[in-house]
N, C-alpha and C positions, 0 to 999 in steps of 0.2 A: 426497482429503482432505489429504495432506501437501503438495500443491501450493498449498494456501491459505496456507501459511507463506512462500511465495516472493513477493517484491514485484514488481509489474508496473512496468516502467521508466517508461512514460508517466505513470502515476498519480503516481509519485514526482515526476516533472518538473513536473506541474501542481499538486502539493500546495502550498498557500500557505505561504510561509516564516513562521517564528515558533517560539516555544517548543514548541508542539504537534508540529510536524514533527521537531524535535530530540528529542522524546520517543518518537515513533513509529518513526523510522528512526535507525540509527547514523550519526552525523555523519561518522565515518571508520571504516574497517575495520582491525583490528589484525592484523598478520601474525605468523607464528611467530617472526620475528626481533625482534618487539617494536616495529616501526614502525607508524605510523598512516597509511593511504593512502586516497585516494578510490576509490570502487568502479569508476570508469571508468579508473583509472590503468593505464598500460602500462609494461612493464619497460624499454623503449627510448625512451619519450617520443614515439613515433610514433603515427599513427592506428591504432586497433584493427584487427587483421587476422585475428582468430580464434584466434591462438596466442600473442600477446604480452601478455595480461592479467596483472596482478599477482595478482589474485584470480580464479581460473578461472571461477567462476560468473558474474562480470561483471554484477552487478545490485546495487541497494541492498539493505540488510538491515533487516528488521523486528526490533525488540528487545523486543517484548511478552513473549517467552518465553525471552529470553537473560539469563543470569546470569553474574556474575563469580565467580572462584574465590577462596576465602579459606581458607588453611591446609588445602588439599586438599579443601575442601567448598564447596558453593554458598553464595555470600554473600547475606545478606538485604537489603542496600542496593540501591537502583535501579542499573541497569546503567550502567557507566562504560566507554565505548569505548576509553579509554586504558589500561585495566587488563586483565590476563589473564582470559579467559572460562572458564566452567565447561563441561567437555566431556561431562559425564554426562547420562543420560537422565532420572533421577529427582531431583526436588527438591520442597521444600515450598512451592510457589508457588500462590497462590490464583487460580483461573480467574475472570475477570471476565465474567459473563454479561450483566448489565445494569448500567450505570453511570448516575448521576444526570444527567450531561450528555446522555445519550441520551434520557432521559425528557423533558428540556427541549426537545430537537430535535423529538421527536414532538409535544409540546404545541404548539410554535410552528407546525409545519406544519399540524396539525389545526385550530388556531385560524385560521390564514390561509385555509384552504380552506372552513371553516365560516362565517367572518365574525364569529366570536364571540371575545371576550377577546383581541383582537389587540394592544392596547396592552400588556397584561400579558405576553403571549407574547413580543412584541418585546423587552421589557425583560429577560426571562429569557434570551432567546437572546444578548443583548448580553453577558451574564456568561460564556457559553461562548466567545464571540468574543474578549472581553478576555483571557481566560486563554490562548487560542490564539495571539493576535497581539500582545498588549500594546497593542492599540488596538481600536476598533470600526469596521469598514469600513461605508460607506454601503450600505444594502440597499433596493432598490426592489421586490423580489419576495420577500416573507417566506417563502412556501411553498417556493419553489425554493431559497432560501438555507438554510433549515432542513434540507431534504433533503440538500444538499451538506455542510453541517456534520456531519450524522449520518454520512455516508460517511467523512468525515475522522476522526471520533471512533472508529469501529470498525475503521479500517485496521490491519492486522496482528493482529487479534483474531478468528481464525476460529471461536472458540467463542461469539462474541456472539450473543445471541438473534435479533437482526435484522441481517442483513448488508447491505452496499451492493448486492449483487446482488438481495436481496429488495426494496430500494427501486426499483431499475431494473425489476424484474419487475412490480411493482404499478403503476408509471407507464408501462408499456409502452414502455420505451426500451432494452431489452436489445439490440435490433437495431443501435443506434448503436455500441455497443462491439464487436459482432460484425463489423460492416462495416469498422471500423478494423482489426481483427485480420486480416481477410481481404484487406485492401488493401495498399498499399505500406508502411504504417507509417512514414511519413516525418516524423513529429513530431521536432523538434530536442530531444533529451534534454539535451545539454550543448553550449552554444554555443562556437564558436571564440573563443579569447582567454581561456579559463577557466584560472586558476592551479590546477595539479594537484599533489597530493602523491603521490609514488610511491617505488618502490625498484627497483633493477636486479636482474638475475638472481642476483647474489651477495648480495642483501639489503641493499645500500648505499642509504640514502635519498637522494632528490633531488627537486627540483621542476621543473616545466616548464609551459609555456603551450600549450594545445591549439591546433592550427593549422587544424582543420576542425570543422564542426558534427558532433556525434555523432548519427547516426540508426541505429537498430538494431531489428530485428524481435524479437519475443518468441520464446522457444525453442519453445513449443508452436505448431506451424503450424495455421492454420485454412484449409482449402481448399474445403470443401463450401459450396454455395450456401445462403443462409438459406431455411428451409423452414417458416416460420410457427410454429405451436404445436409442431410436431415438433422444432424446434430449441430449445425451451424445456423441454418435459416429457420425463421418462423414459417409455419404453414400458410398457404394462401387462405384468405378469409373464405368461409363456406359460401358466402353470397357470391363471391367471384367465381368459384369453381362450379357453382350451379349455372352461372351464365355461360361458362366456357369449361367444359369437362376436360379439355385438352391441356389445361395449364399444368405444367410439370416443372420441378426444379431441375 
């Protein structure tokens, strides 16, 4: 469960730029010295070697459940990555289970797959895209685009009623994500030549330009071969199979 709060690096890299991305992820990470650095920053400006990261977790950060501190208490205003953050566990933050933008994405995908209300659905989806990108990208496949937009809308919100995994499950494309995680994971996360904000081991801020493409595997290793439904579903509880040995997936 807690792992759902950790951002996958590749998904961050492929997440379309725009106001929505800046709302879902912290644009910079604030250090204890009060500096704002990029998540891929190293203390020596050299390629990452496993021990020279400014921020040890070395990944982007979701901000859906991150709050700033205000007079020793959690702030009510939206998170500001330049300000001190609240380190407590309890705060009066409302969990977002279903948001209107998600309903629009469901409507658009359902309309595209059913062949009904497509014009209305496309116009509604444009509202989500306009908010996300400050423009409306060309869309040739309404169903696929609506599914992707839904995935972006619920990113960093593990309490969402319908997750991106649920979309991948019903469309039978979970294996694609599994295969990538089992493979070399060679997607370029941060290209060479990227201006990077960092700080050295003494907390002194500096900037540098990356000299190599950053490719990095996720921390949780995937080694087992894909095993069809057994890789998707949990096993039946032993108590249930003892009662009925015929239970099968």
